[in-house]
Biopython code that builds the backbone (N, CA, C, O; Angstrom):
import numpy as np
from Bio.PDB.StructureBuilder import StructureBuilder

atoms = [
    (1, "MET", "N", (100.742, 188.868, 145.385)),
    (1, "MET", "CA", (99.585, 189.798, 144.826)),
    (1, "MET", "C", (98.536, 189.940, 145.924)),
    (1, "MET", "O", (98.239, 188.893, 146.500)),
    (2, "ASN", "N", (97.871, 191.162, 146.345)),
    (2, "ASN", "CA", (96.918, 191.007, 147.412)),
    (2, "ASN", "C", (95.843, 191.480, 146.430)),
    (2, "ASN", "O", (96.131, 191.613, 145.240)),
    (3, "LYS", "N", (94.502, 191.761, 146.931)),
    (3, "LYS", "CA", (92.860, 192.003, 146.299)),
    (3, "LYS", "C", (93.161, 193.260, 145.489)),
    (3, "LYS", "O", (92.746, 193.238, 144.330)),
    (4, "ASN", "N", (93.838, 194.400, 145.911)),
    (4, "ASN", "CA", (93.873, 195.897, 145.678)),
    (4, "ASN", "C", (94.646, 195.389, 144.210)),
    (4, "ASN", "O", (93.869, 195.493, 143.260)),
    (5, "SER", "N", (95.976, 194.876, 143.840)),
    (5, "SER", "CA", (96.851, 195.011, 143.200)),
    (5, "SER", "C", (95.735, 193.955, 141.706)),
    (5, "SER", "O", (95.601, 194.127, 140.494)),
    (6, "ILE", "N", (95.429, 193.389, 142.256)),
    (6, "ILE", "CA", (94.393, 192.187, 140.946)),
    (6, "ILE", "C", (93.361, 193.215, 140.765)),
    (6, "ILE", "O", (93.113, 193.403, 139.574)),
    (7, "PHE", "N", (92.649, 193.975, 141.620)),
    (7, "PHE", "CA", (91.827, 194.874, 141.031)),
    (7, "PHE", "C", (92.173, 195.836, 140.163)),
    (7, "PHE", "O", (91.414, 196.164, 139.251)),
    (8, "GLY", "N", (93.368, 196.398, 140.355)),
    (8, "GLY", "CA", (94.451, 197.184, 139.950)),
    (8, "GLY", "C", (94.715, 196.772, 138.402)),
    (8, "GLY", "O", (94.400, 197.516, 137.473)),
    (9, "TRP", "N", (95.322, 195.514, 138.232)),
    (9, "TRP", "CA", (95.252, 194.808, 136.953)),
    (9, "TRP", "C", (94.152, 194.191, 136.008)),
    (9, "TRP", "O", (94.044, 194.092, 134.786)),
    (10, "ALA", "N", (93.360, 193.808, 137.116)),
    (10, "ALA", "CA", (92.331, 193.740, 136.125)),
    (10, "ALA", "C", (91.436, 195.054, 135.477)),
    (10, "ALA", "O", (90.836, 194.832, 134.425)),
    (11, "SER", "N", (91.333, 196.500, 136.128)),
    (11, "SER", "CA", (90.942, 197.139, 135.738)),
    (11, "SER", "C", (91.721, 198.225, 134.493)),
    (11, "SER", "O", (91.290, 199.080, 133.719)),
    (12, "PHE", "N", (92.855, 197.743, 134.752)),
    (12, "PHE", "CA", (93.929, 197.947, 133.775)),
    (12, "PHE", "C", (93.807, 197.228, 132.232)),
    (12, "PHE", "O", (93.960, 197.797, 131.151)),
    (13, "ILE", "N", (93.533, 196.023, 132.439)),
    (13, "ILE", "CA", (93.838, 195.067, 131.370)),
    (13, "ILE", "C", (92.309, 195.264, 130.542)),
    (13, "ILE", "O", (92.315, 195.453, 129.326)),
    (14, "LEU", "N", (90.997, 195.200, 131.328)),
    (14, "LEU", "CA", (89.972, 195.571, 130.720)),
    (14, "LEU", "C", (89.803, 196.999, 129.813)),
    (14, "LEU", "O", (89.330, 197.094, 128.680)),
    (15, "THR", "N", (90.400, 198.188, 130.768)),
    (15, "THR", "CA", (90.072, 199.588, 129.926)),
    (15, "THR", "C", (90.903, 199.029, 128.418)),
    (15, "THR", "O", (90.333, 198.876, 127.338)),
    (16, "LEU", "N", (92.149, 198.822, 128.647)),
    (16, "LEU", "CA", (93.305, 198.596, 127.046)),
    (16, "LEU", "C", (92.064, 197.690, 126.352)),
    (16, "LEU", "O", (91.395, 197.979, 125.360)),
    (17, "LEU", "N", (91.996, 196.702, 127.062)),
    (17, "LEU", "CA", (90.772, 195.931, 125.597)),
    (17, "LEU", "C", (89.954, 196.901, 125.591)),
    (17, "LEU", "O", (90.099, 197.259, 124.422)),
    (18, "GLY", "N", (89.286, 197.516, 125.973)),
    (18, "GLY", "CA", (88.053, 198.288, 125.334)),
    (18, "GLY", "C", (88.404, 199.509, 124.715)),
    (18, "GLY", "O", (87.470, 199.990, 124.075)),
    (19, "ILE", "N", (89.536, 200.217, 124.700)),
    (19, "ILE", "CA", (90.435, 201.042, 123.635)),
    (19, "ILE", "C", (90.759, 200.504, 122.629)),
    (19, "ILE", "O", (90.727, 201.115, 121.561)),
    (20, "VAL", "N", (91.199, 199.078, 122.729)),
    (20, "VAL", "CA", (91.402, 198.244, 121.101)),
    (20, "VAL", "C", (90.267, 198.192, 120.583)),
    (20, "VAL", "O", (90.006, 198.670, 119.479)),
    (21, "LEU", "N", (89.576, 197.690, 121.216)),
    (21, "LEU", "CA", (88.090, 197.335, 120.445)),
    (21, "LEU", "C", (87.542, 198.234, 119.825)),
    (21, "LEU", "O", (87.076, 198.015, 118.707)),
    (22, "ILE", "N", (87.476, 199.422, 120.398)),
    (22, "ILE", "CA", (87.179, 200.873, 119.831)),
    (22, "ILE", "C", (87.644, 201.087, 118.793)),
    (22, "ILE", "O", (86.986, 201.320, 117.779)),
    (23, "LEU", "N", (89.272, 201.031, 118.890)),
    (23, "LEU", "CA", (90.280, 201.135, 117.668)),
    (23, "LEU", "C", (90.047, 200.238, 116.599)),
    (23, "LEU", "O", (90.029, 200.572, 115.414)),
    (24, "LEU", "N", (89.864, 199.073, 117.041)),
    (24, "LEU", "CA", (89.728, 198.239, 115.930)),
    (24, "LEU", "C", (88.609, 198.558, 114.826)),
    (24, "LEU", "O", (88.730, 198.694, 113.609)),
    (25, "GLY", "N", (87.433, 198.635, 115.688)),
    (25, "GLY", "CA", (86.335, 198.704, 114.701)),
    (25, "GLY", "C", (86.271, 200.253, 114.087)),
    (25, "GLY", "O", (85.506, 200.397, 113.133)),
    (26, "VAL", "N", (86.904, 201.263, 114.484)),
    (26, "VAL", "CA", (87.084, 202.364, 113.941)),
    (26, "VAL", "C", (88.443, 202.073, 112.971)),
    (26, "VAL", "O", (88.362, 202.645, 111.884)),
    (27, "LEU", "N", (88.865, 201.803, 113.041)),
    (27, "LEU", "CA", (90.208, 201.589, 111.664)),
    (27, "LEU", "C", (89.934, 200.899, 110.884)),
    (27, "LEU", "O", (89.737, 201.303, 109.738)),
    (28, "LYS", "N", (89.810, 199.448, 111.265)),
    (28, "LYS", "CA", (90.095, 197.842, 110.297)),
    (28, "LYS", "C", (88.581, 197.748, 110.129)),
    (28, "LYS", "O", (88.235, 197.712, 108.948)),
    (29, "TYR", "N", (87.617, 197.701, 111.007)),
    (29, "TYR", "CA", (86.112, 197.292, 110.564)),
    (29, "TYR", "C", (85.203, 198.782, 110.507)),
    (29, "TYR", "O", (84.586, 199.130, 111.513)),
    (30, "PRO", "N", (85.181, 199.490, 109.447)),
    (30, "PRO", "CA", (84.507, 200.109, 109.457)),
    (30, "PRO", "C", (82.644, 200.297, 109.615)),
    (30, "PRO", "O", (81.830, 201.078, 110.107)),
    (31, "ASP", "N", (82.692, 198.771, 108.692)),
    (31, "ASP", "CA", (80.787, 198.662, 108.650)),
    (31, "ASP", "C", (80.763, 198.178, 110.092)),
    (31, "ASP", "O", (79.577, 198.324, 110.386)),
    (32, "TYR", "N", (81.171, 197.854, 110.800)),
    (32, "TYR", "CA", (81.053, 197.254, 112.149)),
    (32, "TYR", "C", (81.079, 198.296, 113.457)),
    (32, "TYR", "O", (80.807, 198.052, 114.633)),
    (33, "ALA", "N", (81.441, 199.364, 112.920)),
    (33, "ALA", "CA", (82.375, 200.313, 114.276)),
    (33, "ALA", "C", (81.372, 200.645, 115.338)),
    (33, "ALA", "O", (81.770, 200.919, 116.470)),
    (34, "ILE", "N", (79.834, 200.637, 114.985)),
    (34, "ILE", "CA", (78.925, 200.879, 116.282)),
    (34, "ILE", "C", (79.003, 199.685, 117.106)),
    (34, "ILE", "O", (78.852, 199.909, 118.307)),
    (35, "GLY", "N", (79.225, 198.322, 116.735)),
    (35, "GLY", "CA", (78.789, 197.164, 117.676)),
    (35, "GLY", "C", (80.330, 197.105, 118.116)),
    (35, "GLY", "O", (80.512, 196.696, 119.263)),
    (36, "PHE", "N", (81.412, 197.436, 117.408)),
    (36, "PHE", "CA", (83.031, 197.600, 118.213)),
    (36, "PHE", "C", (82.610, 198.567, 119.363)),
    (36, "PHE", "O", (82.515, 198.156, 120.519)),
    (37, "SER", "N", (82.381, 199.754, 119.046)),
    (37, "SER", "CA", (82.190, 200.814, 119.738)),
    (37, "SER", "C", (81.681, 200.450, 120.984)),
    (37, "SER", "O", (82.346, 200.555, 122.014)),
    (38, "VAL", "N", (80.611, 200.055, 120.951)),
    (38, "VAL", "CA", (79.504, 199.603, 122.171)),
    (38, "VAL", "C", (80.406, 198.533, 123.098)),
    (38, "VAL", "O", (80.837, 198.680, 124.242)),
    (39, "VAL", "N", (80.498, 197.682, 122.403)),
    (39, "VAL", "CA", (81.126, 196.562, 123.321)),
    (39, "VAL", "C", (82.521, 197.067, 124.218)),
    (39, "VAL", "O", (82.921, 196.646, 125.303)),
    (40, "GLY", "N", (83.183, 198.300, 123.185)),
    (40, "GLY", "CA", (84.340, 198.732, 123.940)),
    (40, "GLY", "C", (84.080, 199.490, 125.128)),
    (40, "GLY", "O", (84.603, 199.255, 126.217)),
    (41, "VAL", "N", (83.262, 200.403, 124.893)),
    (41, "VAL", "CA", (82.497, 201.197, 125.995)),
    (41, "VAL", "C", (82.080, 200.377, 127.181)),
    (41, "VAL", "O", (82.107, 200.710, 128.366)),
    (42, "GLY", "N", (81.627, 199.057, 126.558)),
    (42, "GLY", "CA", (81.425, 198.289, 128.003)),
    (42, "GLY", "C", (82.223, 197.924, 128.862)),
    (42, "GLY", "O", (82.015, 198.014, 130.072)),
    (43, "PHE", "N", (83.750, 197.232, 128.073)),
    (43, "PHE", "CA", (84.713, 196.657, 128.816)),
    (43, "PHE", "C", (85.156, 198.113, 129.607)),
    (43, "PHE", "O", (85.038, 198.135, 130.832)),
    (44, "ILE", "N", (85.590, 199.146, 129.003)),
    (44, "ILE", "CA", (85.978, 200.369, 129.683)),
    (44, "ILE", "C", (84.810, 200.353, 131.186)),
    (44, "ILE", "O", (85.259, 199.943, 132.256)),
    (45, "ALA", "N", (83.819, 200.679, 131.120)),
    (45, "ALA", "CA", (82.589, 200.609, 132.372)),
    (45, "ALA", "C", (82.925, 199.454, 132.898)),
    (45, "ALA", "O", (83.334, 200.024, 133.910)),
    (46, "ILE", "N", (83.061, 198.701, 133.056)),
    (46, "ILE", "CA", (83.605, 197.113, 133.562)),
    (46, "ILE", "C", (84.979, 197.549, 134.281)),
    (46, "ILE", "O", (85.008, 197.191, 135.459)),
    (47, "GLY", "N", (85.903, 198.108, 133.926)),
    (47, "GLY", "CA", (87.233, 198.883, 134.122)),
    (47, "GLY", "C", (87.284, 199.337, 135.002)),
    (47, "GLY", "O", (88.062, 198.946, 135.872)),
    (48, "TRP", "N", (86.398, 200.461, 135.182)),
    (48, "TRP", "CA", (86.180, 201.424, 135.928)),
    (48, "TRP", "C", (85.291, 200.937, 137.117)),
    (48, "TRP", "O", (85.602, 201.415, 138.209)),
    (49, "ALA", "N", (84.190, 200.028, 137.092)),
    (49, "ALA", "CA", (83.910, 199.639, 138.353)),
    (49, "ALA", "C", (84.842, 198.523, 139.182)),
    (49, "ALA", "O", (84.650, 198.222, 140.360)),
    (50, "PHE", "N", (85.713, 198.067, 138.470)),
    (50, "PHE", "CA", (86.350, 197.250, 138.898)),
    (50, "PHE", "C", (87.801, 198.315, 139.765)),
    (50, "PHE", "O", (88.408, 197.949, 140.771)),
    (51, "ASN", "N", (87.909, 198.918, 139.415)),
    (51, "ASN", "CA", (88.765, 200.351, 139.399)),
    (51, "ASN", "C", (88.082, 201.050, 141.198)),
    (51, "ASN", "O", (88.733, 201.238, 142.226)),
    (52, "ALA", "N", (86.811, 201.241, 140.977)),
    (52, "ALA", "CA", (86.030, 201.344, 142.188)),
    (52, "ALA", "C", (85.635, 200.737, 143.164)),
    (52, "ALA", "O", (85.245, 201.159, 144.253)),
    (53, "LEU", "N", (85.769, 199.390, 142.643)),
    (53, "LEU", "CA", (86.062, 198.391, 144.026)),
    (53, "LEU", "C", (87.140, 198.082, 144.692)),
    (53, "LEU", "O", (87.170, 197.348, 145.680)),
    (54, "LYS", "N", (88.212, 198.714, 144.099)),
    (54, "LYS", "CA", (89.681, 198.370, 144.620)),
    (54, "LYS", "C", (89.722, 199.449, 146.014)),
    (54, "LYS", "O", (89.519, 200.663, 146.012)),
    (55, "GLY", "N", (90.026, 198.635, 147.070)),
    (55, "GLY", "CA", (90.092, 199.140, 148.112)),
    (55, "GLY", "C", (88.578, 198.947, 149.440)),
    (55, "GLY", "O", (88.473, 199.299, 150.614)),
    (56, "ARG", "N", (87.680, 198.257, 148.524)),
    (56, "ARG", "CA", (86.347, 198.320, 149.364)),
    (56, "ARG", "C", (86.429, 196.853, 149.559)),
    (56, "ARG", "O", (86.071, 196.517, 150.688)),
    (57, "ILE", "N", (86.771, 195.953, 148.839)),
    (57, "ILE", "CA", (86.504, 194.328, 149.072)),
    (57, "ILE", "C", (87.870, 194.014, 150.125)),
    (57, "ILE", "O", (88.066, 192.879, 150.559)),
]
sb = StructureBuilder()
sb.init_structure("model")
sb.init_model(0)
sb.init_chain("A")
sb.init_seg("    ")
for serial, (resi, resn, name, xyz) in enumerate(atoms, 1):
    if name == "N":
        sb.init_residue(resn, " ", resi, " ")
    sb.init_atom(name, np.array(xyz, "f"), 0.0, 1.0, " ", f" {name:<3s}", serial, name[0])
structure = sb.get_structure()
């Protein structure tokens, strides 16, 4: 695996974790949905940054 594929897999996993956290907060823990959503959006943003780094490092 080279650097680009590692960044690709990392961005995919982080985005997937972000979506799971948002859905977990909305569906299972509605009292804490805002906190779960903020953390999920943070994971998606980090995954987006990793995807943007792909090919530049």
